[in-house]
C-alpha positions as CSV (number, residue, x, y, z in Angstrom):
1,M,-0.1,0.3,-0.1
2,A,1.4,3.4,-1.0
3,N,1.1,7.1,0.4
4,Y,1.4,9.5,-2.5
5,D,0.4,12.4,-0.2
6,T,2.4,14.7,2.3
7,I,0.9,15.0,6.0
8,V,2.0,17.4,8.3
9,A,1.2,17.7,12.3
10,L,2.7,18.6,15.5
11,A,5.1,15.8,17.0
12,T,5.8,17.2,20.5
13,A,3.0,17.7,23.2
14,T,1.1,20.8,23.6
15,G,1.8,22.8,27.0
16,S,4.4,24.7,28.2
17,G,8.1,24.7,26.8
18,A,11.0,26.0,24.7
19,I,10.6,23.9,21.4
20,A,8.0,22.5,19.3
21,V,8.7,20.0,17.1
22,I,6.1,19.8,13.6
23,R,6.8,17.1,11.2
24,L,6.0,15.9,7.8
25,S,6.2,13.0,5.4
26,G,5.8,12.3,2.3
27,P,6.9,12.9,-1.7
28,E,6.2,16.8,-1.3
29,A,7.7,17.4,2.0
30,I,11.3,18.8,1.3
31,P,9.4,21.1,-1.9
32,L,6.9,22.3,0.3
33,V,8.9,23.2,3.1
34,N,11.2,24.6,0.6
35,R,8.8,27.3,-0.7
36,V,8.2,28.7,2.9
37,F,11.7,28.4,4.1
38,K,14.2,31.5,3.8
39,G,17.7,30.0,4.0
40,K,19.1,27.3,2.6
41,N,17.6,25.8,-0.3
42,L,16.6,22.3,1.1
43,A,15.9,20.6,-2.3
44,E,19.5,20.3,-2.8
45,Q,20.8,19.2,1.1
46,A,21.6,15.7,2.2
47,S,19.5,13.3,4.4
48,H,20.3,13.7,8.0
49,T,21.4,17.5,7.9
50,V,19.6,20.9,10.2
51,H,19.5,24.2,8.1
52,F,19.0,27.4,10.1
53,G,17.0,30.0,8.5
54,T,12.7,31.8,9.0
55,L,9.4,30.6,7.6
56,R,7.4,33.2,6.3
57,D,4.0,33.6,5.2
58,G,4.0,36.0,2.3
59,A,6.5,38.8,3.9
60,E,5.7,37.5,7.1
61,V,8.3,36.0,9.3
62,L,6.5,33.6,11.5
63,D,9.3,32.2,13.5
64,E,12.9,31.6,13.2
65,V,13.4,27.6,12.7
66,L,15.9,24.7,12.5
67,V,14.5,22.7,9.9
68,S,15.9,18.8,9.9
69,L,15.2,16.3,6.1
70,F,15.4,12.7,6.4
71,I,15.1,11.3,2.7
72,A,13.5,8.5,1.5
73,P,13.8,5.5,2.1
74,H,16.3,6.8,5.5
75,S,13.6,8.6,7.5
76,Y,10.9,6.9,10.2
77,T,8.8,6.5,7.0
78,K,10.9,5.7,4.8
79,E,9.6,8.7,2.9
80,N,10.9,12.0,2.5
81,V,10.7,13.6,6.2
82,V,11.0,17.1,7.3
83,E,10.9,18.1,11.0
84,I,10.8,22.2,11.8
85,S,11.9,23.1,15.2
86,T,10.4,26.0,16.2
87,H,9.2,28.0,19.7
88,N,6.6,26.5,21.3
89,S,3.9,28.9,21.2
90,R,0.5,28.1,20.3
91,Y,0.0,30.8,17.8
92,I,2.8,29.8,16.4
93,I,2.4,26.4,15.5
94,E,-1.1,27.0,14.5
95,R,0.3,28.9,12.0
96,I,3.0,27.3,10.1
97,I,0.8,24.1,9.9
98,Q,-2.0,26.3,8.3
99,L,0.7,27.9,6.3
100,L,1.9,24.6,5.4
101,I,-1.3,22.9,4.8
102,R,-2.5,25.7,2.1
103,Q,1.2,24.7,0.6
104,G,-0.4,21.2,-0.5
105,A,-0.1,18.8,3.0
106,R,-2.9,17.0,4.9
107,A,-3.1,17.0,8.4
108,A,-1.9,14.1,10.3
109,R,-4.9,11.3,11.4
110,P,-3.9,9.6,15.0
111,G,-1.1,7.6,14.5
112,E,-0.8,7.9,10.5
113,F,3.4,8.6,10.5
114,T,3.7,5.3,12.3
115,L,0.9,3.2,10.2
116,R,3.0,4.4,7.1
117,A,6.5,2.8,8.7
118,F,4.6,0.1,8.6
119,L,3.2,0.3,5.4
120,N,6.3,0.7,3.9
121,G,8.1,-1.9,5.5
122,Q,10.2,0.2,8.2
123,M,8.6,-2.3,11.3
124,D,5.8,-4.8,11.5
125,L,2.6,-4.7,13.4
126,S,4.5,-5.6,16.7
127,Q,6.7,-3.3,16.4
128,A,4.3,-0.3,15.5
129,E,2.4,-0.8,19.0
130,A,5.6,-1.5,20.6
131,V,6.2,2.1,19.8
132,A,2.8,3.6,21.4
133,D,3.8,1.4,24.8
134,L,7.5,2.6,24.8
135,I,6.0,6.1,24.8
136,A,3.2,5.6,27.8
137,S,6.1,3.7,29.6
138,T,6.4,4.7,33.3
139,S,9.0,2.4,34.8
140,A,12.4,1.2,33.7
141,A,11.3,-2.3,33.4
142,S,7.8,-1.1,30.4
143,H,10.6,0.5,29.0
144,Q,13.0,-2.2,28.8
145,V,10.3,-4.8,27.8
146,A,8.7,-1.7,24.7
147,M,12.5,-0.6,23.3
148,Q,12.9,-4.8,23.2
149,Q,9.5,-5.6,21.3
150,M,10.0,-2.5,19.1
151,R,14.1,-4.0,18.2
152,G,12.2,-7.0,16.8
153,G,12.9,-9.5,19.9
154,F,9.5,-10.6,19.6
155,S,8.6,-10.4,15.9
156,N,12.2,-11.9,15.6
157,V,10.5,-15.4,17.4
158,L,7.3,-15.3,15.6
159,K,9.3,-15.0,12.5
160,Q,11.4,-18.1,13.1
161,L,8.0,-20.0,13.9
162,R,6.2,-19.2,11.1
163,E,9.0,-19.9,8.6
164,Q,9.4,-23.7,9.9
165,L,5.9,-24.2,9.6
166,I,5.6,-22.8,6.5
167,Q,8.4,-24.6,5.1
168,F,6.0,-27.7,6.5
169,A,2.9,-26.3,4.7
170,S,4.4,-26.1,1.4
171,L,5.3,-29.9,1.4
172,I,1.5,-30.4,2.8
173,E,0.4,-28.2,-0.1
174,L,2.5,-30.1,-2.8
175,E,1.0,-33.3,-1.8
176,L,-2.9,-31.8,-2.8
177,D,-1.3,-32.0,-6.1
178,F,-0.2,-35.7,-6.2
179,S,-3.8,-36.8,-4.1
180,E,-4.5,-39.1,-6.7
181,E,-1.3,-41.0,-6.5
182,D,-1.4,-41.3,-2.6
183,V,2.2,-39.9,-2.5
184,E,3.3,-38.1,1.6
185,F,6.3,-35.6,1.0
186,A,6.0,-34.0,4.7
187,N,7.3,-36.8,7.3
188,R,4.5,-37.1,9.6
189,A,6.8,-37.9,12.4
190,Q,8.8,-35.0,11.6
191,L,6.4,-33.0,11.3
192,K,4.2,-34.0,14.7
193,A,7.7,-33.1,16.4
194,L,8.1,-29.3,15.0
195,I,4.2,-28.7,16.5
196,L,5.1,-29.8,20.0
197,E,8.1,-27.6,19.6
198,I,6.5,-24.8,18.2
199,N,3.4,-25.5,20.7
200,N,5.7,-25.3,23.5
201,V,7.2,-22.0,22.9
202,I,4.1,-20.6,21.9
203,Q,2.7,-21.7,25.5
204,K,5.3,-19.6,26.9
205,L,4.6,-16.6,25.0
206,I,1.3,-17.2,26.5
207,A,2.6,-17.4,29.9
208,S,4.3,-14.4,29.9
209,F,1.4,-12.2,29.3
210,E,0.6,-12.0,33.2
211,Q,4.3,-10.9,33.7
212,G,4.7,-8.7,30.8
213,N,1.1,-6.6,31.7
214,V,1.8,-5.8,35.2
215,L,5.6,-4.3,33.8
216,K,3.3,-2.8,31.3
217,N,0.6,-1.5,33.5
218,G,1.9,-2.3,37.0
219,V,1.7,-4.3,39.9
220,P,-1.8,-3.8,41.6
221,V,-1.0,-4.4,45.5
222,V,-3.9,-4.1,47.7
223,I,-3.1,-3.1,51.6
224,A,-5.9,-5.1,53.2
225,G,-6.3,-5.3,57.2
226,R,-8.6,-4.6,59.7
227,P,-9.9,-0.6,60.8
228,N,-7.0,1.4,62.0
229,V,-4.0,-0.9,61.8
230,G,-2.3,2.0,59.9
231,K,-3.1,1.2,56.1
232,S,-3.5,4.7,55.0
233,T,-0.3,5.9,56.8
234,L,1.1,3.2,55.1
235,L,0.2,4.2,51.4
236,N,1.2,8.1,52.4
237,T,4.6,6.8,53.8
238,L,4.9,5.2,50.5
239,L,4.1,7.8,48.4
240,N,5.9,10.5,50.4
241,E,2.7,12.6,49.9
242,E,-0.5,12.7,52.1
243,R,-2.8,11.1,49.5
244,A,-5.2,9.5,52.3
245,I,-6.7,10.7,55.1
246,V,-5.2,9.2,58.5
247,S,-7.3,9.5,62.1
248,D,-7.7,7.5,64.7
249,I,-11.6,6.8,64.1
250,A,-12.0,3.3,62.7
251,G,-14.0,3.1,59.1
252,T,-11.9,6.7,57.9
253,T,-11.5,5.0,54.8
254,R,-14.5,3.7,53.0
255,D,-13.2,3.6,49.0
256,T,-10.1,2.4,47.5
257,I,-7.6,4.9,46.8
258,E,-4.9,4.1,44.4
259,D,-1.7,5.8,43.5
260,E,1.7,4.6,41.7
261,V,5.2,4.2,43.1
262,N,8.4,3.7,41.5
263,I,10.5,0.7,42.8
264,Q,13.9,0.2,41.5
265,G,12.3,0.6,37.4
266,V,9.2,-1.7,38.4
267,T,5.9,0.3,38.8
268,F,3.6,-0.8,41.7
269,R,-0.1,0.4,41.8
270,F,-1.0,1.0,45.4
271,I,-5.0,0.4,47.0
272,D,-5.3,1.7,50.0
273,T,-9.2,-0.1,51.5
274,A,-11.7,-0.1,53.7
275,G,-10.8,-1.5,56.9
276,I,-12.2,-5.7,56.8
277,R,-14.7,-6.0,59.6
278,D,-18.8,-6.7,60.0
279,T,-20.8,-3.1,60.6
280,L,-24.2,-2.0,60.2
281,D,-22.6,1.5,58.3
282,V,-24.4,0.7,54.8
283,I,-21.8,3.2,53.2
284,E,-18.5,1.4,55.2
285,A,-19.9,-2.2,54.4
286,K,-20.3,-1.1,50.9
287,G,-16.5,0.2,51.0
288,V,-15.5,-3.5,52.8
289,E,-17.3,-5.3,49.4
290,R,-15.2,-3.5,47.6
291,T,-11.8,-4.3,49.8
292,R,-12.9,-7.8,49.0
293,E,-13.3,-7.6,45.4
294,K,-9.8,-5.8,45.0
295,M,-8.5,-8.4,47.0
296,K,-9.2,-11.0,44.5
297,K,-8.1,-9.2,41.9
298,A,-4.8,-8.3,43.5
299,R,-1.3,-9.7,42.2
300,L,0.0,-9.1,45.4
301,I,-1.6,-8.2,49.0
302,V,0.2,-6.4,51.6
303,Y,-1.8,-7.5,54.8
304,L,-1.7,-5.1,57.4
305,A,-2.2,-6.4,61.5
306,D,-1.6,-4.3,64.9
307,P,-1.3,-7.0,67.4
308,Q,-2.2,-4.2,70.1
309,H,-5.9,-4.9,69.1
310,D,-5.8,-8.8,68.2
311,D,-3.8,-11.6,69.6
312,L,-2.2,-14.5,67.4
313,E,-5.1,-16.9,66.7
314,E,-7.5,-13.6,65.4
315,I,-4.4,-12.7,62.8
316,K,-3.9,-16.1,61.9
317,N,-7.5,-16.3,61.1
318,Q,-7.7,-13.2,59.3
319,L,-4.1,-14.8,57.2
320,A,-6.8,-18.0,56.4
321,E,-9.0,-15.4,55.0
322,V,-6.3,-13.7,52.5
323,E,-4.8,-18.1,51.8
324,Q,-7.7,-18.6,50.5
325,L,-8.3,-15.8,47.7
326,D,-4.7,-17.9,46.1
327,V,-3.1,-14.8,45.7
328,P,0.3,-13.7,46.5
329,Y,0.4,-11.9,49.7
330,V,2.9,-10.6,52.5
331,T,2.3,-10.1,56.3
332,V,3.0,-7.1,58.1
333,V,2.9,-6.0,61.5
334,N,2.5,-2.1,62.4
335,K,3.3,0.0,65.0
336,V,6.4,-1.8,65.5
337,D,7.2,1.0,67.7
338,L,4.6,0.4,70.0
339,L,5.0,-3.3,70.6
340,T,6.6,-5.0,73.4
341,Q,9.1,-7.9,73.0
342,E,7.3,-10.2,74.6
343,H,4.8,-9.4,71.3
344,V,7.6,-9.5,68.7
345,D,8.6,-12.9,70.2
346,T,5.4,-14.0,69.8
347,L,4.7,-13.1,66.3
348,Y,7.4,-14.8,64.8
349,T,5.4,-17.8,64.0
350,I,3.5,-15.9,61.5
351,D,7.1,-14.7,60.1
352,P,5.8,-11.1,59.2
353,L,8.0,-7.7,58.6
354,F,7.6,-5.4,61.3
355,I,7.6,-1.8,60.2
356,S,6.1,1.4,61.8
357,A,4.3,3.2,58.7
358,K,4.4,6.8,60.6
359,N,8.2,6.5,61.8
360,N,8.9,5.4,58.2
361,V,10.7,1.9,60.0
362,G,11.3,-0.9,57.9
363,V,9.6,0.0,55.0
364,E,12.4,-0.3,52.7
365,E,12.5,-4.1,53.6
366,L,9.1,-4.2,52.9
367,K,9.7,-2.6,49.2
368,A,12.8,-5.3,48.9
369,E,9.7,-7.8,50.0
370,L,7.1,-6.5,47.4
371,L,10.0,-7.3,44.5
372,H,11.3,-10.5,45.4
373,K,7.7,-11.6,45.4
374,V,6.6,-10.3,42.2
375,N,10.3,-11.3,40.8
376,L,10.0,-8.7,37.9
377,H,13.6,-6.7,39.4
378,D,15.8,-9.1,37.6
379,L,13.7,-9.1,34.3
380,G,16.6,-10.5,31.3
381,T,17.4,-8.0,28.6
382,D,16.6,-10.9,26.1
383,D,13.6,-12.2,27.8
384,V,10.8,-11.8,25.3
385,L,7.1,-11.0,27.1
386,V,3.5,-10.4,25.8
387,T,2.4,-7.2,26.7
388,N,-0.9,-6.8,24.1
389,I,-3.9,-8.7,24.9
390,R,-4.6,-8.9,20.8
391,H,-1.3,-11.0,20.7
392,V,-2.2,-13.4,23.4
393,E,-5.8,-13.7,21.5
394,A,-3.9,-14.6,18.4
395,L,-1.5,-16.9,20.0
396,R,-4.3,-18.7,21.3
397,K,-5.6,-19.5,18.3
398,T,-2.7,-20.7,16.7
399,E,-2.3,-22.9,19.1
400,D,-5.7,-24.4,18.8
401,A,-5.2,-24.9,15.1
402,L,-1.6,-26.7,15.5
403,Q,-3.6,-28.9,18.4
404,R,-5.8,-30.0,15.6
405,V,-2.5,-30.9,13.8
406,L,-1.5,-33.2,16.0
407,Y,-5.0,-34.5,15.9
408,G,-4.5,-34.3,12.4
409,I,-1.6,-36.5,12.4
410,D,-2.7,-39.0,15.3
411,G,-6.0,-39.6,13.5
412,A,-4.1,-40.1,9.9
413,V,-6.5,-37.1,8.0
414,T,-5.8,-36.4,4.9
415,S,-3.8,-34.0,3.8
416,D,-6.2,-31.4,3.0
417,F,-7.0,-31.5,6.4
418,L,-4.1,-30.7,7.2
419,A,-3.0,-28.0,5.6
420,M,-6.3,-26.2,6.0
421,D,-5.1,-26.0,10.0
422,I,-1.9,-25.2,9.2
423,R,-2.9,-22.5,7.1
424,Q,-5.0,-21.2,10.0
425,A,-2.3,-21.2,12.5
426,L,-0.1,-19.2,9.9
427,H,-2.5,-16.2,9.2
428,H,-3.2,-16.4,13.3
429,L,1.1,-15.8,13.5
430,G,0.7,-13.7,10.3
431,E,-2.2,-11.2,12.5
432,I,0.6,-10.4,15.5
433,T,3.4,-9.3,12.7
434,G,0.6,-7.7,10.3
435,S,1.7,-10.0,7.6
436,V,-2.3,-10.7,7.6
437,S,-4.3,-7.9,8.4
438,T,-7.2,-6.0,7.3
439,D,-8.2,-2.2,7.4
440,D,-10.5,-2.3,10.4
441,L,-7.6,-4.0,12.5
442,L,-5.0,-1.2,11.8
443,D,-7.4,1.4,12.1
444,N,-8.2,-0.2,15.7
445,I,-4.6,0.0,16.3
446,F,-3.2,3.2,15.1
447,S,-6.2,5.2,16.1
448,K,-5.5,5.2,19.9
449,F,-1.9,6.5,18.9
450,C,-1.3,10.3,19.4
451,I,-1.6,12.7,16.9
452,G,2.4,13.2,15.1
453,K,3.3,9.3,16.0
């Protein structure tokens, strides 16, 4: 698919700042800018060069600018690309974009620059989606995963799987041409071994989604416990700000409060919840119900206990409730500064972390334990993780199709049925990288990008 028009958009975020970058891409990008640029003749300049001059609307000087040239195919979109660095004034930006549109450019749609990069073969679809993830990354871990995917780590794995499968698919298809002679070009034992190997890789990729998803979106951690054990104080200490209201009155927190903390490159989404207890207060009871729902959906639970109010058996009963949720948890005893040595010695049987959220004692040890529990801090640079639900769905469909191939081999079905299921597997793998795509799919993906990317 080729694009014959030239598009323009602001490539930097609006708001305060010194510089804005206006980007153009298309066959007329350079001559179009050249008509309104006062400086060197851009048509005579080399790719990857920067030129100082002024942009003019007739005799009026709009701004002094720097113009960067990227001549096809050596650009992000593999088309001629021009980037104009101008002062970040909304008035100047709007005047320049309107001037370029009058010269023949068209306002770019969301994600259209990256869409052109995909359509022109600069990157595959999974790499293009990783561009959006890279822009949205808020931690070292999510940045690392996005960079790994954008550079083709995930794509390379899929490419190898498809190439192996295509070899056998071609042999199966060849058998269809000689169906009357009842010959087999594809060794069924070797095909079965390959399918098992590919399915093993696909299952690992599917399993990696849980880890990849929390790296991308943050680890949801519920801070739970009975009223007045210090949950809101702990949230405030973790955030280093007064985010939640703290009071000695039990039941102050009646709804969930969420905020993010970056711990050694991993984003944790901490959720302060209403204290768990039986109550006749309708609003507080609704908060307790929401707490239990959040706990079920959490990736990790920090369960806070206060032995000044509950004895060891009561705390064990509370922890038994948490264990039934089948969610990893950390047992934390708060207000350690108020505990007697007898309290501390008794509580060692439940192997808790001792902290004082109010005095910031033991909080760093808690952070280290959270990292250990989710096991995300030691992500390898070569680890391939799936972070996109669309990719997971396609992988599951691929796995189903390959499972049908295995059933077909064991059931000695004819080559035409094997070929059909192998084609389905190749189709679903191709959907991930974009070798198989539809306009609706592309519109859905790129419409979520910001304009100018």
